[in-house]
C-alpha positions as CSV (number, residue, x, y, z in Angstrom):
1,X,153.2,139.7,140.5
2,X,151.7,143.1,141.4
3,X,153.6,144.7,138.5
4,X,152.2,142.3,136.0
5,X,148.6,142.9,137.2
6,X,149.1,146.6,136.8
7,X,150.4,146.1,133.3
8,X,147.4,144.1,132.3
9,X,145.1,146.8,133.7
10,X,146.9,149.4,131.5
11,X,146.4,147.1,128.5
12,X,142.8,146.7,129.3
13,X,142.3,150.4,129.6
14,X,144.0,151.0,126.2
15,X,141.8,148.3,124.5
16,X,138.6,149.6,126.0
17,X,139.4,153.3,125.1
18,X,140.1,152.2,121.5
19,X,136.9,150.2,121.3
20,X,134.8,153.1,122.7
21,X,136.1,155.4,120.0
22,X,135.1,153.1,117.1
23,X,131.6,154.0,115.9
24,X,131.1,151.0,113.6
25,X,131.5,147.2,113.6
26,X,135.1,146.0,114.2
27,X,137.0,142.7,114.3
28,X,139.6,141.6,116.8
29,X,142.2,142.1,114.1
30,X,141.0,145.7,113.6
31,X,141.7,146.4,117.2
32,X,145.0,144.7,117.0
33,X,146.0,146.7,114.0
34,X,144.8,150.0,115.6
35,X,147.1,149.3,118.5
36,X,150.0,148.6,116.2
37,X,150.5,145.2,117.7
38,X,151.4,146.6,121.1
39,X,148.8,144.4,122.8
40,X,148.7,140.7,122.1
41,X,145.8,139.1,120.2
42,X,145.1,136.7,123.1
43,X,144.7,139.6,125.5
44,X,142.3,141.4,123.1
45,X,140.3,138.2,122.5
46,X,140.0,137.5,126.2
47,X,138.9,141.1,127.1
48,X,136.5,141.4,124.2
49,X,134.9,138.0,125.2
50,X,134.5,139.3,128.8
51,X,132.9,142.5,127.6
52,X,130.5,140.6,125.4
53,X,129.5,138.5,128.5
54,X,129.0,141.7,130.5
55,X,126.8,143.2,127.7
56,X,129.1,146.1,126.9
57,X,129.9,144.8,123.4
58,X,127.6,143.1,120.9
59,X,128.8,140.2,118.8
60,X,127.6,139.4,115.3
61,X,128.7,136.9,112.7
62,X,128.5,137.9,109.0
63,X,130.0,135.8,106.2
64,X,131.9,133.7,108.8
65,X,133.6,136.8,110.2
66,X,132.9,137.8,113.8
67,X,132.2,141.5,114.3
68,X,131.8,143.5,117.5
69,X,130.3,146.8,118.4
70,X,130.6,148.8,121.6
71,X,127.2,149.4,123.3
72,X,126.9,152.7,125.1
73,X,126.2,152.2,128.8
74,X,122.7,153.4,129.8
75,X,120.9,153.4,133.1
76,X,117.5,153.7,131.4
77,X,115.9,150.3,130.8
78,X,113.7,151.7,128.0
79,X,116.4,151.8,125.4
80,X,117.6,150.0,122.4
81,X,120.0,150.3,119.5
82,X,119.5,150.9,115.8
83,X,122.3,149.3,113.8
84,X,123.0,150.1,110.1
85,X,123.5,147.0,108.0
86,X,125.6,149.0,105.5
87,X,128.0,151.1,107.5
88,X,127.8,149.3,110.9
89,X,127.0,152.4,112.8
90,X,125.0,152.0,116.0
91,X,122.6,154.6,117.4
92,X,121.5,154.5,121.0
93,X,117.8,155.3,121.5
94,X,116.0,156.1,124.8
95,X,112.3,155.6,124.0
96,X,109.3,154.3,125.9
97,X,107.8,152.7,122.8
98,X,110.1,149.7,123.6
99,X,107.8,149.0,126.6
100,X,104.8,148.4,124.3
101,X,106.9,146.1,122.0
102,X,108.2,144.2,125.0
103,X,104.7,143.8,126.5
104,X,103.3,142.6,123.1
105,X,106.0,140.0,122.7
106,X,105.6,138.8,126.2
107,X,101.8,138.6,126.1
108,X,101.3,137.3,122.6
109,X,104.5,135.3,122.0
110,X,105.4,134.2,125.6
111,X,108.9,135.6,125.2
112,X,110.5,138.1,127.6
113,X,112.9,140.5,125.9
114,X,116.2,141.5,127.5
115,X,115.7,145.2,127.1
116,X,119.4,146.0,127.7
117,X,120.4,144.2,124.5
118,X,117.8,145.0,121.9
119,X,119.4,145.8,118.5
120,X,117.2,146.6,115.5
121,X,118.9,146.3,112.2
122,X,118.2,148.5,109.2
123,X,119.7,151.2,107.0
124,X,120.7,154.6,108.5
125,X,119.9,157.9,106.9
126,X,123.5,158.5,105.9
127,X,123.4,155.3,103.8
128,X,120.2,156.1,102.1
129,X,117.8,154.3,104.4
130,X,115.3,157.2,104.9
131,X,113.3,158.8,102.2
132,X,110.6,161.4,102.9
133,X,108.0,159.5,100.9
134,X,108.6,156.5,103.2
135,X,108.2,158.4,106.5
């Protein structure tokens, strides 16, 4: 029994390391293919679901396909993520301006933000989202 538990830990470490190195949205099948089928789909699904529940991975459904993205761990509670709708890249931002937004939403809309999971969608500079005349 002990051996099996150790094996599962090695599989989890392999999956997590692979996920951390992907800088864009991915599917479960992407991870499975990246691992050359050496880890079962059920194991990948189970671990990814657990990481979503723990807030380490975001989950998004587009065109009936579930995509995931690794969220960089941060101890600063004044942070959020910028996610590009074209390439799927995610940028971690530490910025106190999120406090003003959070307070506005709480005071004017009676809704408390979970500041550990704020993702703002848009188009990154690499995909042509920023033009000097728009800044």
